[in-house]
N, C-alpha and C positions, 0 to 999 in steps of 0.2 A: 463523875465518870469512873467506871470501873477499869481495872487493868486490862480485862478482856476487850472492852469497847475501845480503850486507848489503842491497843494493839491493831484493832480493826480499823482505825480511823484512816490509815495511809499517810499519817503525818511523819515525815522523815526525821524531824527533830525528836519525836518521841522515840522512834527506833534507835536514833543516835544516843539519846540519853540512856537508854536501857543497855545498849551495847557498851557505853562508857562505863556504867555501873558494873557490868560483868568484867570489863578490862580492870577495873580497880580490884575487884575480888581476885582475878588471875595474878595481876601484878603482885599483890601482897602475899598469896599463897605461894607462887612459884618462885618469887625472889627469896622467900625463907628457904624452900626446898633446895634452891641453887645457890645459896649464899656463898659456899666455899669454892664452887667452880667458876663462878662469874662475878666476883666481888663488885667490881665498878658498875656492872649492869644491874645487880641487885640493889645497889644503893640508888642508882637512877630510877629504878622501878618504884621504890618507896617515895622518891620525891615527885614522880609523876602522879602516883596514886593520891598523894596528899593534895596536889593541885587539882585533880579531877574531882575529888570529893567536894572541894569547895566550889567548883564550878557547876557540878551536876545535881547537887542535893540543896535546893533553896532553903529548906527548913533549917539546916544547919546555920545559915547566915543569920537567922532570927535567934536561934537558940544561943549562938556563940558569935555575937557581933564583933567585927573587926573594925580596925581603924580606917581612916580615909584611903590609905594606900591599897588595902584589900578591896574596898568598895570601888576604887578606880580600876583595879585590875579585873574585877567582875564585870563592870560596865563596859570595859573595852572588849570583853569576849562575849557580849550580848549579840554581837554581829556573828551569824553563822559561818560566813566566810573566814573570819579570823579563827573560829573554833575548828573548822575544817583544817586549816594550815597548822594550828597547834597540835592537833591529833595526829596530822601526818608526820610532823617533826617527832612527836612522841614515838610513833610507830617505827620510824626509821631508827631512832636510837635503840629500840629493843630488837629490831631486825639485826642491827650491828653486833648484837651479842652472839650471833651464830658464828661470827669470825672467830671467837674465842672458844666457843664450844656449842654444839647443838643441843640445847636443854629445853625444857617444857615452857620456858619463857616465850617460845615461839606461839603458844596458844595466846598469850596476851598481845603479842605483836599482830596476830591475825584479828583479834577483836578491836584492837586500836586502828587497824587499817579500815575495818568495817565502819567504826565510828566516824572516821574521817570521810569515808566515801558517803555515808548517810548524810552527814552535814553538807558535803558538797552537792548532793543531789537536792538538798533543801535550798541551797543557794540558786541552783538552775530553776527550781520550781517557784522560787521567790516566796518561800514560806517564812512566816515570822517564827522566831524562837518560841516554842511552847514546851511547858514542862508538864511531867506526869503529875496527877494529883496524888499518887502513892507517895511521891518523894518530897511533897511539899509545894508543888506547883498549883496552878488553877485556883489561886485564892486561900490555900490552906496556910501558907507562910503570912500572907497579909492579915488574916483573921487572928493568927497566933500572936503577931506583933501588936495588933490592936488590944488584944486581951492582956498583953504584958505591960501596957501603958497605964 
């Protein structure tokens, strides 16, 4: 499946994954640019970005396998409802940065909110969690794991 066909598929979990990847980029970039103005939220943004990378890019778990705690963490968030709640909490934390100063972290808060909404819509539509083939989903991670053994 190509990226274009994935985006045309109408699967909310694919939209949520790409929105989350955009959020990671925005969190990293804007936390660096706003490091001196909102220090605690810049640190929170880095922590959120780290967790999101491990949740949203399945190929990384094959390349850099974690321990049983990381595997349990990832299995817990295979449920789209829990992902929706997690991203809503992440969004609220970044929205709170506005209380200190209105910065460009608002862009990350918007994309985190969209990610939460996309996952929540997938819960309503009762969609299974599906991953983009570009990021290692749809068998790419599995075939990479088989080749490593």
